[in-house]
SEROTOR-130047 format. One line per 3 residues: number of its first residue (from 0); their letters; for each residue x, y, z of N, C-alpha, C, O. Coordinates in pm, whole numbers, m for minus. Example, Ala and Ser with C-alpha at 12.3 -4.5 7.8 and 13.67 -1.06 7.14 Angstrom:
<sites>
0	AS	1319:m569:780:1230:m450:780:1320:m330:780:1424:m332:846 | 1285:m225:708:1367:m106:714:1290:3:787:1341:114:804 $
</sites>
This chain:
<sites>
0	VHG	m413:m206:m147:m495:m301:m206:m577:m232:m297:m635:m126:m273 | m581:m315:m430:m636:m247:m536:m800:m216:m533:m873:m305:m489 | m851:m106:m572:m985:m102:m552:m1018:m58:m391:m1130:m14:m363 $
3	DTG	m933:m70:m306:m1002:m42:m166:m908:71:m133:m949:187:m128 | m786:40:m110:m691:153:m51:m618:246:m170:m546:341:m138 | m640:214:m301:m578:262:m403:m608:178:m544:m673:74:m552 $
6	LVI	m544:252:m652:m522:176:m754:m382:120:m827:m286:188:m863 | m398:m21:m838:m265:m69:m861:m247:m49:m1018:m325:m108:m1092 | m147:32:m1072:m107:17:m1204:m1:m45:m1273:109:m37:m1217 $
9	PTG	m6:m103:m1378:129:m175:m1419:221:m91:m1459:195:2:m1535 | 348:m117:m1409:450:m40:m1472:454:m15:m1630:444:m101:m1717 | 468:105:m1644:481:137:m1803:350:169:m1851:353:236:m1955 $
12	RVD	247:144:m1812:115:162:m1878:56:283:m1869:m33:297:m1786 | 92:383:m1946:72:498:m1922:m85:525:m1976:m148:629:m1955 | m123:435:m2034:m275:443:m2080:m381:396:m1971:m494:445:m1971 $
15	ALA	m343:303:m1878:m386:227:m1763:m380:369:m1686:m483:436:m1685 | m275:414:m1629:m236:533:m1536:m354:641:m1598:m452:665:m1528 | m341:696:m1710:m466:815:m1736:m595:724:m1707:m678:767:m1626 $
18	SAL	m609:642:m1748:m755:586:m1718:m803:603:m1550:m904:664:m1517 | m719:542:m1462:m736:567:m1335:m757:684:m1276:m839:713:m1190 | m638:784:m1355:m657:924:m1289:m822:982:m1344:m899:1039:m1266 $
21	IEL	m848:959:m1467:m996:970:m1516:m1113:945:m1412:m1206:1012:m1368 | m1058:807:m1392:m1188:748:m1277:m1202:813:m1146:m1306:856:m1096 | m1068:813:m1089:m1065:878:m949:m1119:1055:m978:m1193:1096:m889 $
24	LGD	m1094:1134:m1066:m1129:1279:m1056:m1301:1288:m1089:m1378:1378:m1056 | m1337:1137:m1180:m1492:1145:m1199:m1537:1147:m1076:m1628:1227:m1053 | m1492:1071:m975:m1554:1029:m855:m1511:1039:m711:m1477:957:m625 $
27	PVK	m1526:1184:m717:m1486:1229:m579:m1448:1152:m433:m1353:1135:m357 | m1578:1122:m449:m1634:1036:m309:m1552:867:m329:m1500:805:m237 | m1558:837:m422:m1441:712:m427:m1308:739:m407:m1243:664:m334 $
30	SRN	m1248:845:m465:m1121:908:m443:m1081:930:m313:m976:889:m262 | m1190:1015:m246:m1172:1058:m98:m1180:902:m11:m1091:891:73 | m1271:788:m23:m1244:712:73:m1142:592:19:m1118:496:93 $
33	MGR	m1100:600:m75:m970:546:m111:m844:594:m34:m755:522:12 | m854:717:m30:m749:799:7:m751:771:165:m652:719:218 | m883:811:249:m894:770:359:m858:601:425:m810:578:537 $
36	AGR	m892:507:330:m867:349:327:m699:367:329:m645:327:433 | m629:411:245:m505:391:221:m416:461:348:m321:402:398 | m455:579:387:m398:665:504:m401:558:627:m309:516:696 $
39	ERA	m545:528:630:m540:419:756:m431:292:745:m356:257:836 | m442:237:619:m371:110:608:m219:148:657:m143:85:730 | m205:252:601:m43:297:612:m9:311:774:87:256:829 $
42	LSY	m101:390:833:m40:411:1007:m76:292:1062:m19:263:1166 | m161:211:1017:m172:90:1112:m66:m31:1058:m35:m118:1139 | m15:m37:927:58:m115:886:219:m79:914:300:m168:943 $
45	FDR	249:37:903:377:106:901:415:169:1012:531:208:999 | 381:188:1086:384:237:1239:546:185:1288:600:79:1256 | 593:274:1359:713:228:1401:718:74:1491:797:m17:1465 $
48	PRI	650:71:1565:636:m52:1657:626:m176:1576:666:m282:1626 | 568:m174:1433:530:m285:1386:658:m314:1308:704:m428:1300 | 709:m214:1256:846:m213:1157:938:m256:1260:990:m363:1227 $
51	VER	973:m219:1360:1080:m289:1437:1044:m465:1504:1123:m551:1543 | 892:m467:1497:871:m624:1542:906:m706:1430:957:m815:1452 | 880:m662:1293:902:m720:1165:1054:m738:1147:1091:m838:1085 $
54	MLA	1129:m670:1185:1276:m643:1166:1328:m740:1248:1416:m816:1207 | 1282:m747:1363:1333:m832:1494:1312:m968:1440:1406:m1046:1435 | 1198:m1000:1401:1164:m1149:1351:1241:m1179:1209:1287:m1290:1182 $
57	LYE	1248:m1079:1132:1370:m1121:1038:1509:m1158:1080:1571:m1253:1032 | 1551:m1081:1170:1725:m1108:1215:1690:m1240:1312:1781:m1320:1333 | 1572:m1260:1365:1586:m1385:1455:1573:m1497:1321:1665:m1579:1329 $
60	EVL	1507:m1516:1232:1504:m1576:1136:1619:m1612:1046:1644:m1727:1012 | 1678:m1519:1013:1838:m1514:976:1956:m1575:1065:2050:m1643:1023 | 1930:m1533:1204:2021:m1565:1275:1995:m1736:1325:2081:m1805:1380 $
63	AAP	1874:m1774:1293:1866:m1921:1335:1876:m2001:1206:1845:m2121:1210 | 1909:m1957:1112:1895:m2040:980:2021:m2112:1011:2104:m2064:1088 | 2041:m2253:938:2143:m2308:952:2273:m2245:821:2248:m2212:705 $
66	R	2401:m2247:888:2495:m2191:774:2548:m2282:695:2622:m2248:603 $
</sites>
């Protein structure tokens, strides 16, 4: 989530990447908070039970679709 769990940089925009890095290096508190928020999101969203649940739902959706 841009600005909350990290910064989203458009592909190929080296200038935007450099600006984002300078911003984060200049604000260690913001950087640390984003890092923590990103880790929490990753742990809650990408844990094994949730991934399995989403995969099963996808399989069920595909199998239920008319052929």
